[in-house]
C-alpha positions in Angstrom: -4.9 -1.6 -13.8 -2.7 -2.1 -10.7 -0.5 0.8 -11.8 -3.4 3.1 -12.2 -4.8 2.0 -8.9 -1.4 2.6 -7.3 -1.2 6.1 -8.7 -4.7 7.0 -7.7 -4.3 5.6 -4.2 -1.0 7.3 -3.8 -2.5 10.6 -4.8 -5.4 10.2 -2.4 -3.2 9.2 0.5 -0.7 12.0 -0.2 -3.5 14.5 -0.2 -5.0 13.1 3.0 -2.0 12.6 5.1 0.7 15.1 4.0 0.4 17.8 6.6 4.0 18.8 7.1 7.6 17.8 6.6 8.1 14.1 7.4 4.4 13.3 7.7 4.5 10.8 4.9 7.3 8.8 6.5 5.1 6.1 8.2 3.1 5.7 5.0 6.3 5.5 2.9 7.6 2.9 5.3 4.4 0.8 4.9 4.7 1.0 1.1 8.4 0.1 1.2 7.8 -2.9 3.5 5.1 -4.1 1.1 7.3 -3.6 -2.0 10.0 -5.6 -0.3 7.7 -8.4 0.7 6.3 -8.6 -2.8 9.8 -8.6 -4.2 10.6 -11.7 -2.2 7.4 -13.3 -3.3 8.2 -12.6 -7.0 11.6 -14.3 -6.6 10.0 -17.2 -4.7 7.4 -17.6 -7.5 10.1 -17.7 -10.1 11.1 -21.0 -8.6 7.7 -22.5 -7.8 5.1 -20.7 -9.9 6.5 -18.7 -12.8 3.2 -17.4 -14.2 2.1 -16.0 -10.8 5.3 -14.0 -10.6 4.1 -11.6 -13.4 1.0 -10.5 -11.5 2.9 -10.2 -8.3 5.6 -8.1 -10.0 2.8 -5.7 -11.1 1.7 -5.4 -7.5 5.2 -4.8 -6.3 5.7 -2.1 -8.9 2.5 -0.4 -7.7 3.9 -0.2 -4.2 7.2 1.2 -5.6 5.2 3.9 -7.3 3.3 4.7 -4.1 6.6 5.0 -2.3 7.8 7.5 -4.9 4.5 9.4 -4.7 4.5 9.9 -0.9 8.3 10.2 -0.3 10.5 13.3 -0.5 13.7 12.6 -2.4 15.8 12.6 0.8 13.8 9.6 2.0 14.8 7.4 -1.0 17.8 5.7 0.8 15.8 5.0 3.9 12.9 3.6 1.8 15.3 1.3 0.0 16.7 0.1 3.3 13.1 -0.7 4.5 12.5 -2.6 1.2 15.6 -4.7 1.5 14.9 -5.5 5.2 11.4 -6.6 4.4 12.5 -8.6 1.4 15.1 -10.5 3.4 12.6 -11.3 6.2 9.9 -12.3 3.8 12.3 -14.5 1.8 13.3 -16.2 5.0 9.7 -17.0 5.8 8.9 -18.2 2.3 12.1 -20.4 2.4 11.2 -21.9 5.8 7.6 -22.5 4.7 8.6 -24.1 1.4 11.7 -26.1 2.3 10.9 -27.1 5.8 7.2 -27.2 5.6 7.0 -24.7 8.5 3.3 -23.9 8.9 3.9 -21.0 11.3 6.3 -19.4 8.7 3.7 -20.0 6.0 1.0 -18.4 8.0 3.1 -15.4 9.0 4.1 -14.9 5.4 0.5 -15.0 4.2 -0.5 -12.6 7.0 2.1 -10.0 6.0 1.3 -10.2 2.3 -2.5 -10.0 3.1 -1.9 -6.8 5.1 -0.2 -5.3 2.1 -2.9 -6.5 -0.3 -5.5 -4.9 2.0 -3.8 -1.6 1.6 -4.6 -1.5 -2.1 -7.9 -3.4 -1.9 -6.7 -6.7 -3.3 -7.8 -10.0 -2.0 
């Protein structure tokens, strides 16, 4: 279901926003950031909540599909760079929240993930 939603959303967004060369870059960046954040969450959940990681991985995969749908092939390296940066940042927040009990890191992590969930209509 998440995959179908991802493909449908990507097709809609592509049709709505693609008005010229490079127009999809901001959208691709948002999807890449979200894919990276969810990648970090999957790895965190492997350690603390293995069952939840399966659903999170599906969401991450939907964002990856959306990146592919809105990105020209020459943007692939840049999108991967955005994903890695977001994954490292999200992993740091999750680590601080989990190991140090940092409430600010936990709140920021939750905000970033919620912003991504909002993009695809998840709660």
